[in-house]
C-alpha positions as CSV (number, residue, x, y, z in Angstrom):
1,M,-3.0,22.1,-12.8
2,K,-6.4,20.9,-11.9
3,K,-6.6,18.6,-15.0
4,W,-3.3,17.2,-14.2
5,F,-4.3,16.6,-10.7
6,L,-7.5,14.7,-11.7
7,F,-5.7,12.8,-14.3
8,Y,-3.1,11.6,-11.9
9,F,-5.7,10.2,-9.4
10,Y,-7.6,8.7,-12.2
11,T,-4.5,6.5,-13.2
12,F,-3.3,6.2,-9.6
13,F,-6.6,4.7,-8.3
14,I,-7.1,1.1,-9.5
15,S,-10.6,0.0,-10.2
16,L,-11.9,-3.4,-9.2
17,G,-11.9,-6.2,-11.7
18,H,-14.1,-9.4,-11.9
19,A,-13.3,-12.6,-10.1
20,Q,-11.9,-15.5,-12.2
21,T,-12.0,-19.2,-11.6
22,R,-9.9,-22.0,-13.0
23,D,-10.9,-25.5,-14.2
24,S,-7.7,-27.1,-13.2
25,I,-5.8,-27.4,-9.9
26,I,-4.4,-24.1,-8.6
27,V,-0.8,-24.2,-7.5
28,R,0.5,-21.3,-5.5
29,P,4.3,-21.0,-5.5
30,L,6.3,-19.1,-2.8
31,P,6.9,-15.5,-3.7
32,S,10.5,-15.0,-5.0
33,F,12.7,-12.0,-5.7
34,T,12.8,-10.7,-9.3
35,V,14.2,-7.4,-10.3
36,R,11.0,-6.5,-12.1
37,Q,9.2,-6.4,-8.7
38,L,11.4,-3.6,-7.7
39,S,9.9,-1.3,-10.5
40,L,6.8,-0.2,-8.8
41,P,8.1,0.7,-5.4
42,L,11.2,2.3,-6.6
43,T,9.2,4.3,-9.2
44,L,6.9,5.5,-6.5
45,A,9.8,6.5,-4.3
46,V,11.6,8.4,-7.1
47,L,8.5,10.2,-8.2
48,G,7.9,11.2,-4.6
49,I,11.4,12.5,-4.0
50,A,11.2,14.4,-7.3
51,A,8.0,16.0,-6.1
52,N,9.4,17.0,-2.7
53,G,10.6,20.4,-3.6
54,N,10.0,23.1,-1.0
55,G,9.5,26.0,-3.4
56,K,6.2,27.9,-3.8
57,E,5.8,26.6,-7.3
58,S,6.8,23.0,-6.5
59,L,4.5,20.2,-7.4
60,K,3.6,19.2,-3.8
61,N,2.7,22.8,-2.9
62,E,0.6,23.2,-6.2
63,V,-1.3,20.1,-5.2
64,V,-1.9,21.5,-1.7
65,E,-3.1,24.7,-3.3
66,E,-5.6,22.8,-5.5
67,R,-6.9,21.0,-2.4
68,N,-7.3,24.2,-0.5
69,E,-9.4,25.7,-3.4
70,M,-11.4,22.6,-4.0
71,M,-12.1,21.2,-0.5
72,P,-10.7,23.6,2.2
73,K,-13.0,22.3,5.0
74,F,-12.7,18.5,4.2
75,H,-11.9,16.3,7.1
76,T,-12.4,12.7,8.0
77,H,-10.9,10.1,10.4
78,I,-11.8,7.1,8.2
79,D,-8.2,6.9,6.8
80,N,-7.1,6.0,10.4
81,Y,-9.1,2.8,10.0
82,L,-8.8,2.1,6.3
83,Q,-5.0,1.7,6.6
84,F,-5.6,-1.5,8.3
85,A,-8.5,-2.9,6.2
86,P,-6.3,-5.0,3.8
87,L,-5.0,-7.0,6.9
88,A,-8.5,-7.4,8.2
89,I,-9.7,-8.6,4.9
90,A,-6.8,-11.1,4.6
91,Y,-7.4,-12.7,8.0
92,G,-11.1,-12.4,7.5
93,L,-11.1,-14.4,4.3
94,D,-9.0,-17.0,5.9
95,A,-11.2,-17.3,8.9
96,A,-14.2,-17.6,6.6
97,G,-12.6,-20.6,4.9
98,V,-11.2,-18.9,1.9
99,R,-7.7,-20.4,2.0
100,S,-4.7,-18.1,1.7
101,K,-1.3,-18.9,0.0
102,T,0.5,-19.1,3.3
103,D,-0.5,-20.8,6.5
104,I,-1.4,-18.5,9.5
105,L,1.9,-18.9,11.3
106,N,4.2,-18.1,8.4
107,R,1.9,-15.4,7.2
108,S,1.8,-13.8,10.6
109,A,5.6,-13.9,10.8
110,I,5.9,-12.3,7.4
111,M,3.4,-9.7,8.4
112,V,5.3,-8.8,11.6
113,K,8.7,-8.6,9.7
114,G,7.2,-6.4,7.0
115,E,5.4,-4.2,9.5
116,L,8.6,-3.7,11.5
117,L,10.7,-2.8,8.4
118,M,8.0,-0.4,7.2
119,M,7.7,1.3,10.6
120,G,11.4,1.6,11.1
121,S,12.0,3.1,7.6
122,V,9.1,5.6,8.1
123,Y,10.3,6.6,11.6
124,V,14.0,7.2,10.5
125,L,12.9,9.3,7.4
126,K,10.4,11.3,9.5
127,K,13.0,12.1,12.1
128,Y,15.8,13.1,9.8
129,T,13.9,14.9,7.0
130,H,12.0,17.1,9.6
131,Q,9.4,18.1,6.9
132,L,6.6,20.4,8.1
133,R,3.0,19.1,7.4
134,P,0.8,21.1,4.9
135,D,-1.4,22.0,7.8
136,G,1.5,23.4,9.7
137,S,0.9,21.1,12.7
138,T,4.1,19.1,13.1
139,Y,7.5,18.5,11.4
140,N,7.0,14.8,10.6
141,S,5.3,15.0,7.3
142,F,7.8,13.0,5.1
143,P,6.8,10.2,4.4
144,S,3.3,9.3,5.0
145,G,3.0,6.5,7.7
146,H,-0.7,5.9,7.0
147,T,0.0,5.4,3.4
148,A,3.1,3.1,4.0
149,Q,0.9,1.0,6.4
150,A,-1.9,0.8,3.9
151,F,0.4,-0.3,1.0
152,A,2.3,-2.9,3.2
153,A,-1.1,-4.4,4.2
154,A,-2.3,-4.3,0.6
155,T,0.8,-6.1,-0.5
156,L,0.2,-9.0,2.0
157,L,-3.4,-9.2,0.8
158,S,-2.4,-9.2,-2.8
159,E,0.4,-11.8,-2.3
160,E,-2.0,-14.2,-0.4
161,Y,-4.9,-14.1,-2.8
162,K,-3.9,-12.9,-6.2
163,D,-3.6,-16.5,-7.5
164,R,-7.1,-17.5,-6.3
165,F,-8.7,-14.1,-7.3
166,H,-6.9,-12.2,-10.1
167,W,-8.7,-9.0,-9.3
168,M,-7.4,-8.9,-5.7
169,P,-4.2,-6.8,-6.4
170,Y,-6.5,-4.1,-8.0
171,A,-8.8,-4.0,-5.1
172,A,-6.0,-4.1,-2.5
173,Y,-3.9,-1.5,-4.0
174,G,-7.0,0.6,-4.9
175,L,-7.9,0.6,-1.2
176,A,-4.5,1.7,-0.2
177,S,-4.4,4.5,-2.9
178,G,-7.7,5.7,-1.3
179,V,-5.9,6.0,2.1
180,G,-3.1,8.1,0.3
181,A,-5.7,10.3,-1.2
182,L,-7.5,10.8,2.0
183,R,-4.2,11.9,3.8
184,M,-3.8,14.6,1.1
185,A,-7.6,15.6,1.3
186,N,-7.2,15.9,5.1
187,N,-4.3,18.3,4.4
188,R,-2.0,16.1,6.5
189,H,0.4,15.0,3.8
190,Y,1.9,16.2,0.5
191,I,1.8,14.2,-2.6
192,S,5.5,13.4,-2.2
193,D,4.8,12.0,1.3
194,V,2.2,9.8,-0.1
195,L,4.2,8.4,-3.0
196,V,7.2,7.6,-1.0
197,G,5.2,6.0,1.7
198,A,3.5,3.8,-0.9
199,G,6.9,2.7,-2.1
200,I,8.1,1.9,1.3
201,G,5.0,0.0,2.3
202,I,5.2,-2.3,-0.9
203,L,8.9,-2.9,-0.6
204,S,8.8,-3.5,3.0
205,M,6.3,-6.4,2.8
206,K,7.9,-7.7,-0.4
207,V,11.2,-8.0,1.3
208,A,9.5,-9.8,4.2
209,Y,8.3,-12.4,1.7
210,W,11.6,-12.7,-0.1
211,T,13.6,-13.3,3.0
212,H,11.1,-15.6,4.9
213,Q,12.3,-19.2,5.5
214,Y,8.8,-20.9,6.0
215,K,9.9,-22.8,9.2
216,W,6.4,-23.6,10.3
217,G,3.6,-25.6,8.8
218,R,3.0,-25.9,5.0
219,H,4.9,-24.0,2.4
220,T,2.5,-24.1,-0.5
221,H,-0.6,-25.9,-1.1
222,T,-2.9,-26.9,-4.0
223,T,-6.5,-26.2,-4.1
224,Q,-9.2,-28.0,-6.0
225,P,-11.6,-25.6,-7.8
226,E,-14.9,-25.1,-6.0
227,N,-18.1,-26.6,-7.5
228,P,-20.2,-24.0,-9.3
């Protein structure tokens, strides 16, 4: 079980790549819906639901048992802040002059819609599934709101900068994965909560992009490559 647990997180956490530059003009198209984009959030959600058994030998309880054996006293509050880090990075880069794909008005409207959809989905599921947290504190474990928030924010960061920096999706989703891992390390969530939360976060922000009408400012822009 321990080997499986470590292998899972090795593949789930995405390492950073190297920045790439182009010699030609970069054209950033608007994000549009494709069925392929549903594969990641739906896969995460299905895996989370499949892992959500309440039996003693269920996957989620096995992972908690491993956590309690390996790091019983682990506790940190950093996940409370890291969940918003991708948003801070996205707006920070823009403020520093690294132009994003979408202007600030349209980007902020997309962010608000994605956040509302994510929070609404998490609230409804928490209320009606009534799952006890692994630390026994409250009955609102499923899904993980922190993880959903982190992955929603990571999706926005990825969408805005993946064309300029090809490594950005790896960095954004790697950071969000770290939040999910910390929620389990803190014994606040099961692996099933984290997987479903990740799927909700990604899908919520994707839907916000797919349905946005871009009524303000520019829709897309081109950027000349920076001088070396």
